[in-house]
C-alpha positions as CSV (number, residue, x, y, z in Angstrom):
1,M,8.5,-13.4,-24.3
2,N,11.0,-13.7,-21.4
3,K,10.4,-12.2,-18.0
4,L,12.3,-8.9,-18.9
5,E,10.3,-8.5,-22.1
6,V,7.0,-9.0,-20.2
7,L,8.1,-6.5,-17.5
8,K,8.9,-3.9,-20.1
9,R,6.0,-4.5,-22.4
10,H,3.3,-4.5,-19.8
11,F,4.7,-2.5,-16.8
12,G,7.3,-0.2,-18.5
13,H,10.3,-1.2,-16.3
14,D,13.7,-2.2,-17.5
15,H,14.9,-3.9,-14.3
16,F,13.5,-6.1,-11.5
17,R,13.6,-5.0,-7.9
18,E,15.3,-7.1,-5.2
19,G,13.7,-10.6,-4.9
20,Q,11.4,-10.3,-7.8
21,S,13.5,-12.1,-10.4
22,E,14.1,-15.2,-8.2
23,I,10.4,-15.6,-7.3
24,I,9.3,-15.2,-10.9
25,D,11.8,-17.9,-12.0
26,A,10.6,-20.3,-9.3
27,L,6.9,-19.8,-10.3
28,V,7.5,-20.1,-14.0
29,S,9.3,-23.4,-13.4
30,G,6.4,-24.7,-11.3
31,Q,8.0,-24.2,-7.8
32,D,6.1,-22.8,-4.8
33,A,7.4,-19.5,-3.3
34,L,7.1,-17.4,-0.1
35,G,7.9,-13.7,-0.4
36,I,8.4,-11.5,2.7
37,M,8.8,-8.1,1.2
38,P,8.0,-4.6,2.5
39,T,5.0,-2.6,1.2
40,G,5.9,-0.8,-2.0
41,S,8.5,-3.4,-3.0
42,G,6.5,-4.7,-5.9
43,K,5.1,-8.0,-4.6
44,S,2.3,-8.0,-7.2
45,I,4.9,-8.1,-10.0
46,C,6.2,-11.4,-8.6
47,Y,3.0,-13.2,-9.5
48,Q,1.7,-11.0,-12.4
49,V,4.7,-11.6,-14.6
50,P,4.7,-15.4,-14.3
51,A,0.9,-15.3,-14.7
52,L,1.5,-13.8,-18.2
53,M,4.3,-16.3,-19.0
54,R,2.4,-19.5,-18.0
55,P,-0.6,-20.9,-19.8
56,G,-4.0,-20.6,-18.0
57,I,-5.5,-18.3,-15.4
58,A,-3.8,-17.1,-12.2
59,L,-6.0,-16.9,-9.1
60,V,-5.1,-14.2,-6.6
61,V,-6.6,-14.6,-3.1
62,S,-6.9,-11.2,-1.5
63,P,-8.8,-10.1,1.6
64,L,-10.3,-6.8,0.6
65,I,-12.5,-5.6,-2.3
66,S,-10.6,-2.3,-2.5
67,L,-7.3,-4.1,-3.4
68,M,-9.0,-6.1,-6.1
69,K,-10.5,-3.1,-7.8
70,D,-7.3,-1.2,-7.7
71,Q,-5.2,-4.0,-9.0
72,V,-7.6,-5.0,-11.8
73,M,-7.9,-1.4,-12.9
74,A,-4.2,-1.0,-13.0
75,L,-3.8,-4.3,-14.9
76,K,-6.3,-3.3,-17.5
77,A,-4.6,0.0,-17.9
78,S,-1.5,-2.0,-18.7
79,G,-3.3,-4.0,-21.3
80,I,-3.7,-7.2,-19.2
81,P,-7.1,-8.9,-19.2
82,A,-8.1,-9.3,-15.5
83,A,-11.2,-9.5,-13.4
84,Y,-12.3,-9.8,-9.8
85,I,-15.1,-11.9,-8.3
86,N,-16.5,-10.7,-4.9
87,S,-19.6,-9.6,-3.1
88,S,-19.5,-6.1,-4.7
89,L,-20.8,-7.8,-7.9
90,T,-24.3,-9.0,-8.4
91,P,-24.9,-12.7,-8.8
92,G,-25.4,-12.1,-12.5
93,Q,-22.1,-10.2,-12.8
94,Q,-20.3,-13.0,-10.9
95,Q,-21.7,-15.7,-13.2
96,E,-20.8,-13.6,-16.3
97,A,-17.2,-13.2,-15.0
98,I,-16.9,-17.0,-14.5
99,R,-18.3,-17.6,-18.0
100,R,-15.7,-15.3,-19.5
101,A,-13.0,-16.9,-17.5
102,V,-14.1,-20.3,-18.8
103,R,-13.7,-18.9,-22.3
104,G,-10.2,-17.9,-21.5
105,M,-10.8,-14.1,-21.6
106,Y,-8.7,-13.4,-18.4
107,K,-5.2,-14.1,-17.4
108,I,-5.6,-13.0,-13.7
109,I,-8.6,-13.3,-11.5
110,Y,-8.8,-11.8,-7.9
111,V,-11.0,-13.5,-5.4
112,A,-11.8,-13.2,-1.7
113,P,-10.9,-16.3,0.4
114,E,-14.6,-16.9,1.1
115,R,-15.2,-17.3,-2.6
116,L,-13.2,-20.5,-2.5
117,E,-15.9,-22.2,-0.5
118,V,-18.7,-21.5,-3.1
119,P,-19.6,-24.7,-5.1
120,Q,-20.0,-22.8,-8.4
121,F,-16.5,-21.4,-8.1
122,Q,-15.1,-24.7,-7.0
123,A,-16.6,-26.3,-10.1
124,F,-15.0,-23.6,-12.3
125,A,-11.6,-24.0,-10.7
126,A,-11.7,-27.8,-11.1
127,Q,-12.1,-27.5,-14.8
128,A,-9.9,-24.5,-15.4
129,E,-6.2,-24.5,-16.3
130,L,-4.7,-22.6,-13.4
131,S,-1.3,-21.1,-14.0
132,L,-0.7,-20.4,-10.3
133,I,-2.4,-19.4,-7.1
134,A,-1.1,-16.4,-5.2
135,V,-2.1,-15.6,-1.6
136,D,-1.7,-12.0,-0.8
137,E,-1.6,-10.7,2.8
138,A,-0.6,-14.2,3.8
139,H,-0.1,-13.3,7.4
140,C,-3.9,-13.5,7.7
141,V,-3.6,-17.3,8.0
142,S,-1.7,-17.1,11.2
143,Q,-3.2,-16.9,14.7
144,W,0.2,-15.4,15.8
145,G,-0.4,-12.6,13.3
146,H,-2.1,-9.2,13.9
147,D,-4.8,-9.7,11.4
148,F,-5.9,-13.4,11.7
149,R,-8.8,-14.4,9.4
150,P,-10.3,-17.8,9.8
151,S,-11.4,-17.8,6.1
152,Y,-7.7,-18.1,5.2
153,L,-7.5,-21.5,6.9
154,K,-9.7,-22.9,4.1
155,I,-7.2,-22.0,1.3
156,A,-5.1,-25.1,1.6
157,Q,-8.2,-27.3,1.6
158,F,-9.4,-25.7,-1.6
159,I,-6.0,-26.2,-3.3
160,S,-6.0,-29.9,-2.2
161,T,-9.3,-30.5,-4.1
162,L,-7.9,-29.3,-7.4
163,P,-7.3,-32.1,-9.9
164,Q,-3.9,-30.6,-10.7
165,R,-2.1,-28.5,-8.2
166,P,-0.5,-25.3,-9.7
167,P,2.5,-23.6,-8.1
168,V,1.4,-21.7,-5.0
169,C,3.0,-18.4,-3.8
170,A,2.3,-16.4,-0.6
171,F,3.2,-12.8,0.1
172,T,3.3,-10.6,3.2
173,A,5.0,-7.4,4.3
174,T,4.9,-8.3,8.0
175,A,5.9,-11.7,9.4
176,T,7.7,-12.6,12.6
177,R,9.3,-16.0,12.7
178,Q,6.1,-17.6,14.2
179,V,3.9,-16.1,11.4
180,R,6.3,-17.2,8.7
181,D,6.2,-20.8,10.0
182,D,2.4,-20.7,10.1
183,I,2.2,-19.5,6.5
184,L,4.4,-22.4,5.4
185,Q,2.3,-24.9,7.3
186,M,-1.2,-23.6,7.0
187,L,-0.9,-23.0,3.3
188,A,0.8,-26.4,2.8
189,L,3.5,-24.8,0.6
190,Q,5.7,-27.5,-1.0
191,N,9.4,-27.0,-1.0
192,P,9.0,-23.3,-1.6
193,L,11.6,-20.8,-2.6
194,R,11.9,-18.4,0.4
195,V,12.8,-14.8,-0.3
196,S,12.9,-12.1,2.4
197,T,14.2,-8.7,1.1
198,G,14.2,-7.1,4.5
199,Y,11.8,-4.7,6.2
200,N,13.7,-1.5,5.8
201,R,11.9,1.3,3.9
202,P,14.7,4.0,3.6
203,N,12.3,6.5,2.1
204,L,10.1,6.6,5.2
205,H,10.9,9.0,8.1
206,F,9.5,7.7,11.4
207,S,8.5,10.0,14.3
208,S,6.9,9.4,17.7
209,V,5.7,12.4,19.6
210,K,3.7,12.9,22.9
211,P,2.0,16.2,22.4
212,T,0.1,18.1,25.1
213,N,-2.7,18.7,22.5
214,K,-2.9,16.1,19.7
215,L,-5.3,18.1,17.5
216,G,-3.2,21.2,17.8
217,F,0.0,19.3,16.9
218,L,-1.8,17.6,14.0
219,F,-3.0,20.9,12.7
220,E,0.6,22.3,12.7
221,F,1.8,19.2,11.0
222,L,-0.8,19.3,8.2
223,K,-0.2,23.0,7.5
224,G,3.3,22.0,6.3
225,T,2.0,19.3,3.9
226,G,0.7,21.5,1.1
227,D,-1.4,19.7,-1.4
228,Q,0.1,16.3,-0.5
229,C,-2.3,13.4,0.3
230,G,-2.2,11.3,3.4
231,I,-4.0,9.0,5.8
232,I,-4.8,9.7,9.5
233,Y,-5.5,6.5,11.5
234,C,-7.7,6.7,14.7
235,S,-8.4,3.8,17.0
236,T,-12.2,4.4,17.3
237,R,-15.0,5.5,15.1
238,K,-15.7,8.4,17.6
239,N,-12.2,9.7,17.1
240,V,-12.5,9.4,13.3
241,E,-15.7,11.5,13.4
242,S,-14.2,14.1,15.7
243,V,-10.9,14.5,13.9
244,C,-12.6,14.6,10.5
245,D,-15.2,17.2,11.5
246,K,-12.6,19.5,13.1
247,L,-10.2,19.3,10.1
248,Q,-13.1,20.1,7.8
249,L,-13.9,23.2,9.9
250,L,-10.2,24.2,9.6
251,G,-10.5,24.1,5.8
252,F,-8.7,20.8,5.0
253,S,-9.8,18.6,2.1
254,V,-10.7,15.5,4.2
255,T,-13.1,12.6,4.3
256,R,-13.6,9.6,6.6
257,Y,-13.9,5.8,6.7
258,H,-15.0,3.4,9.3
259,A,-17.2,0.3,9.7
260,G,-20.1,2.4,11.1
261,L,-20.8,4.1,7.8
262,S,-23.1,2.8,5.2
263,D,-21.6,0.7,2.4
264,T,-22.5,3.5,0.0
265,E,-20.8,6.2,2.0
266,R,-17.6,4.1,2.6
267,Q,-17.3,3.4,-1.1
268,Q,-17.9,7.0,-2.1
269,N,-15.4,8.4,0.5
270,Q,-12.8,5.8,-0.5
271,E,-13.3,6.7,-4.2
272,D,-13.0,10.4,-3.4
273,F,-9.6,9.7,-1.8
274,R,-8.4,7.4,-4.6
275,M,-9.4,10.0,-7.2
276,D,-7.8,12.9,-5.3
277,R,-11.1,14.7,-4.7
278,A,-10.3,14.5,-1.0
279,R,-6.7,15.0,0.0
280,I,-6.8,13.4,3.5
281,M,-8.5,10.2,4.7
282,V,-9.3,9.9,8.4
283,A,-10.0,6.3,9.2
284,T,-10.0,3.3,11.5
285,N,-7.9,0.3,10.6
286,A,-10.9,-0.9,8.6
287,F,-9.4,1.2,5.8
288,G,-6.3,0.5,3.8
289,M,-5.2,-3.2,3.5
290,G,-4.0,-3.5,0.0
291,I,-4.7,0.2,-0.9
292,D,-2.6,0.6,-4.0
293,K,-2.4,4.5,-4.0
294,S,1.2,5.1,-4.6
295,D,1.4,8.9,-3.9
296,V,0.5,8.9,-0.2
297,R,3.1,11.3,1.3
298,F,2.2,10.9,5.0
299,V,0.5,8.5,7.4
300,V,-0.4,9.9,10.9
301,H,-1.4,7.6,13.7
302,Y,-3.6,9.8,15.9
303,N,-3.8,6.9,18.3
304,M,-1.2,4.2,18.9
305,P,-2.2,0.9,17.2
306,K,-2.4,-2.4,19.2
307,D,0.8,-3.9,17.7
308,L,3.9,-3.1,15.6
309,E,2.7,-5.4,12.8
310,S,-0.4,-3.2,12.3
311,Y,1.6,0.0,12.7
312,Y,4.2,-0.9,10.2
313,Q,1.7,-2.2,7.7
314,E,-0.4,1.0,8.0
315,A,2.5,3.3,8.1
316,G,3.9,1.5,5.0
317,R,1.0,2.8,2.9
318,A,3.1,6.0,2.7
319,G,5.7,6.3,0.0
320,R,4.8,3.3,-2.1
321,D,6.3,5.1,-5.1
322,G,9.7,5.1,-3.4
323,E,9.6,8.9,-2.8
324,A,10.1,10.5,0.7
325,A,7.2,10.1,3.1
326,E,6.5,10.8,6.7
327,C,5.2,8.3,9.3
328,L,4.0,10.1,12.5
329,L,2.7,8.5,15.7
330,L,1.0,10.7,18.2
331,Y,1.2,8.9,21.5
332,S,-0.6,9.2,24.8
333,G,-1.0,7.0,27.8
334,Q,-4.7,6.7,27.1
335,D,-3.9,4.8,23.9
336,V,-2.5,1.9,26.0
337,M,-5.7,1.7,28.0
338,T,-7.8,1.8,24.8
339,G,-5.7,-0.9,23.3
340,K,-6.2,-3.2,26.3
341,W,-9.9,-2.6,26.3
342,M,-10.2,-3.4,22.6
343,I,-8.2,-6.7,23.1
344,E,-10.4,-7.7,26.1
345,H,-13.5,-7.1,24.1
346,D,-12.4,-8.5,20.8
347,D,-15.1,-10.8,19.4
348,E,-13.6,-11.4,15.9
349,N,-12.2,-14.8,16.8
350,N,-15.3,-16.6,18.0
351,D,-14.6,-19.4,15.5
352,V,-11.8,-20.7,17.8
353,D,-12.3,-22.5,21.2
354,P,-12.2,-20.5,24.5
355,A,-8.7,-21.8,25.5
356,E,-7.3,-20.8,22.1
357,R,-9.1,-17.4,22.3
358,E,-7.4,-16.8,25.7
359,R,-4.0,-17.6,24.2
360,L,-4.7,-15.2,21.4
361,K,-5.5,-12.4,23.9
362,E,-2.2,-13.1,25.7
363,R,-0.3,-12.7,22.5
364,Q,-2.2,-9.5,21.7
365,L,-1.3,-8.0,25.1
366,E,2.4,-8.9,24.6
367,R,2.3,-7.2,21.2
368,L,0.6,-4.1,22.7
369,K,3.5,-4.0,25.2
370,Q,6.0,-4.1,22.4
371,M,4.1,-1.3,20.6
372,T,4.3,0.8,23.7
373,F,8.0,0.3,24.0
374,Y,8.4,1.5,20.4
375,A,6.2,4.5,20.8
376,T,8.2,5.7,23.9
377,S,11.6,4.5,22.7
378,K,14.7,6.6,23.4
379,S,16.7,4.8,20.8
380,C,16.4,4.6,17.0
381,L,12.9,3.9,15.9
382,R,13.8,2.2,12.7
383,H,16.3,-0.1,14.6
384,F,13.5,-1.0,17.0
385,I,11.2,-2.0,14.1
386,L,13.8,-4.0,12.2
387,Q,14.9,-5.9,15.4
388,Y,11.3,-6.7,16.2
389,F,10.9,-8.4,12.8
390,G,14.2,-10.3,13.3
391,E,16.8,-8.2,11.5
392,F,19.2,-8.2,14.4
393,D,22.1,-6.8,12.3
394,A,20.3,-3.5,11.6
395,E,22.3,-0.3,12.1
396,E,21.7,1.2,15.6
397,H,21.2,4.7,14.2
398,C,19.3,5.3,11.0
399,N,19.7,9.2,11.1
400,H,16.2,9.3,9.6
401,C,13.8,9.1,12.6
402,S,12.7,11.5,15.3
403,V,15.1,10.0,17.9
404,C,18.1,10.1,15.6
405,D,17.1,13.7,14.7
406,G,17.2,14.6,18.4
407,D,13.6,15.7,18.4
408,E,11.8,16.1,21.8
409,F,9.3,13.4,22.6
410,E,7.1,15.5,24.9
411,V,6.1,18.7,23.1
412,D,3.3,21.3,23.1
413,S,0.8,21.5,20.3
414,G,3.2,23.5,18.1
415,G,6.0,21.1,18.5
416,R,8.0,23.5,20.8
417,R,9.9,22.8,24.0
418,S,9.9,26.1,25.8
419,N,10.9,29.8,25.4
420,K,14.2,29.5,27.3
421,R,17.4,30.5,25.6
422,M,18.7,27.9,23.2
423,S,21.9,26.0,23.9
424,V,24.3,25.0,21.1
425,H,22.7,21.5,21.3
426,D,19.2,23.0,20.9
427,E,20.4,25.1,17.9
428,Q,21.7,21.9,16.3
429,K,18.4,20.2,16.8
430,L,16.6,23.2,15.4
431,E,18.7,23.0,12.3
432,R,17.9,19.3,11.9
433,R,14.2,20.1,12.3
434,I,14.3,22.8,9.7
435,A,16.1,20.4,7.3
436,K,13.5,17.8,7.9
437,E,10.6,20.2,7.2
438,A,12.4,21.3,4.0
439,R,12.6,17.6,3.0
440,R,8.9,17.1,3.7
441,S,7.7,20.1,1.9
442,S,9.8,19.5,-1.2
443,T,7.0,14.9,-2.2
444,S,10.4,14.6,-4.1
445,Q,14.2,15.4,-4.4
446,A,13.9,15.1,-8.2
447,V,11.3,17.9,-8.4
448,A,13.3,20.0,-6.0
449,S,16.2,19.8,-8.4
450,F,14.1,20.9,-11.4
451,N,14.6,24.4,-12.8
452,A,11.6,26.7,-13.3
453,W,10.8,25.5,-16.8
454,E,11.0,21.8,-15.7
455,K,8.7,22.4,-12.7
456,A,6.2,24.1,-15.0
457,L,6.3,21.1,-17.4
458,Y,5.9,18.7,-14.5
459,E,2.8,20.6,-13.2
460,N,1.3,20.5,-16.7
461,L,1.9,16.8,-16.9
462,R,0.2,16.3,-13.6
463,E,-2.7,18.4,-14.8
464,L,-3.0,16.3,-17.9
465,R,-2.9,13.1,-15.8
466,K,-5.7,14.5,-13.6
467,L,-7.9,15.4,-16.6
468,L,-7.4,11.9,-18.0
469,A,-8.2,10.3,-14.7
470,N,-11.4,12.2,-14.4
471,R,-12.4,11.4,-18.0
472,S,-11.6,7.7,-17.6
473,R,-12.9,7.5,-14.0
474,M,-9.6,6.0,-12.9
475,P,-7.3,7.0,-10.0
476,A,-4.5,9.3,-11.4
477,Y,-1.7,6.9,-10.1
478,T,-3.0,4.0,-12.2
479,I,-2.3,6.1,-15.3
480,F,1.2,7.2,-14.4
481,S,3.0,7.6,-11.1
482,D,4.7,10.8,-10.0
483,V,8.0,9.0,-10.5
484,T,7.1,8.3,-14.2
485,L,6.1,11.9,-14.8
486,Q,9.4,13.1,-13.3
487,D,11.2,10.7,-15.7
488,M,9.3,12.2,-18.6
489,V,10.6,15.7,-17.6
490,K,14.1,14.4,-17.3
491,K,14.1,12.4,-20.5
492,R,11.9,14.7,-22.5
493,P,10.8,12.2,-25.2
494,M,10.2,13.6,-28.7
495,D,8.4,10.6,-30.3
496,L,6.6,7.4,-29.4
497,D,9.7,5.3,-29.4
498,A,11.4,7.6,-27.0
499,F,8.2,7.7,-24.9
500,L,8.5,4.0,-24.4
501,D,11.9,4.5,-22.8
502,V,10.3,6.4,-19.9
503,S,10.3,4.3,-16.7
504,G,6.7,3.0,-16.1
505,V,5.5,3.3,-19.7
506,G,4.5,0.0,-21.3
507,V,3.3,-0.7,-24.8
508,S,-0.4,-0.3,-23.8
509,K,0.1,3.0,-22.1
510,Q,2.3,4.2,-24.9
511,R,-0.5,3.5,-27.4
512,I,-3.3,5.1,-25.3
513,Y,-1.5,8.1,-23.7
514,G,1.6,8.7,-25.7
515,E,0.5,11.3,-28.2
516,A,-1.3,13.3,-25.5
517,F,1.8,13.5,-23.2
518,L,4.1,14.1,-26.2
519,A,1.9,17.1,-27.2
520,V,2.6,18.7,-23.8
521,I,6.3,17.7,-23.6
522,R,7.3,18.3,-27.2
523,D,4.9,20.9,-28.5
524,G,4.0,22.8,-25.3
525,T,0.3,22.1,-25.8
526,E,-2.0,23.0,-22.9
527,P,-3.2,20.0,-20.9
528,N,-6.9,20.6,-21.9
529,D,-6.0,20.7,-25.6
530,A,-3.7,17.7,-25.3
531,L,-6.8,15.5,-24.5
532,L,-7.6,15.6,-28.2
533,Y,-4.5,13.5,-29.0
534,M,-5.5,10.6,-26.7
535,E,-6.8,7.3,-27.9
536,A,-9.9,6.2,-26.0
537,P,-8.9,3.5,-23.4
538,N,-10.8,0.4,-22.6
539,E,-13.2,0.9,-19.7
540,P,-11.7,-0.5,-16.5
């Protein structure tokens, strides 16, 4: 099969997104590649498609267990044999996964960078036919980056020990010039194709606000989000506990995540969020890298992060499906002091010498300064972000951020200025605010344009997806995204062949889910009854 046939058969898409086709061609031909692509742009397709086209097993180096589980589950749902090997598995399970890999039962294996140092895994890699090696979150290799991980420095050494070097690709959503240069050098990429599709995420609306009462402002914001799901980031565990407790008392469906919780509770809370049993996740930055949940409609930063790289990566977890999403930063001067304190007391980089550690702190303080400039900016927020990442030709006004909207920066807890009589200028700003609230309350322009019958069908399809997710113990978005369900409503397929024409429906999902969804679309069957038409899927 060629790359388009693979894309359609396994992932249900008819066209590649920007940058994907060029990277796939490079990897299939054996060339290294570096992809700098924003969150939600489909970086995983860039290595998953060539992994299916080349002989052997693809190794994907990824920093977090949550990403591996999500990706493997999604691949299996698309009919692709995949596995992960990490500390969440027992030693026996790890050995069994390697035994199966040796027998050629997988096309893609996800591993943590620390796994590359284990002799048993090194022995497996030395004898295996590797189709490619993909390094996700590649900025972790750079000491200039916001999320430096010493374990990433061992990746190049691992690759150099292989008897035959496969093509190597690296991907990140956030890389300044220094970070990009570090990725090229530290991973020892050889004459790589370099693709940067830009940092702009047009579907994201950015806001920065300094409220007199953060919790009150947050409450007013959340009241307007309906049943949408979102993430609230806090800088400390104490804030996570406080915000989560108060939102629970106010009746919101909310859970929490931070490093102070037991492994069992963290895993359970993350699972509740992934499976939509909890609508809102309140968390420190320990949560989220690689989170594959595509239907996050808002990300709120209750406290200002330490740098723009972290902010843009975390905010970018909203709207991965391409639909409209809100990124809200609640600023206060105390956030700056907290950031400085955390930088001064950072002990994560004890593996480097004291002089280098001091240079790292200086870089972190400079990034904190730039983050503060963004949070208090009186010019376009999107322009500020894009300039920071080197896109100097970005438009000066995006007309899709709080500054371009004319919103006030300092507000009371309800987002109001004062009770004085409105000027014409104030009335215009109020109209823009009302329009923005309407956009936010609508997840999607497509759904807003549906008639009453189409909206009812869409809700029935969502209910069927939820039932299937609960039955299969899979997150709903790994079955079908909201965008795919909307396309079902628009195209209204009447048979399995037509069902395959829906964006996001591949052959495996057509076989497993087709009859059940057709029963709802074509015959008007209730979601509960439509379960009878579904073929039992393989366990993820």
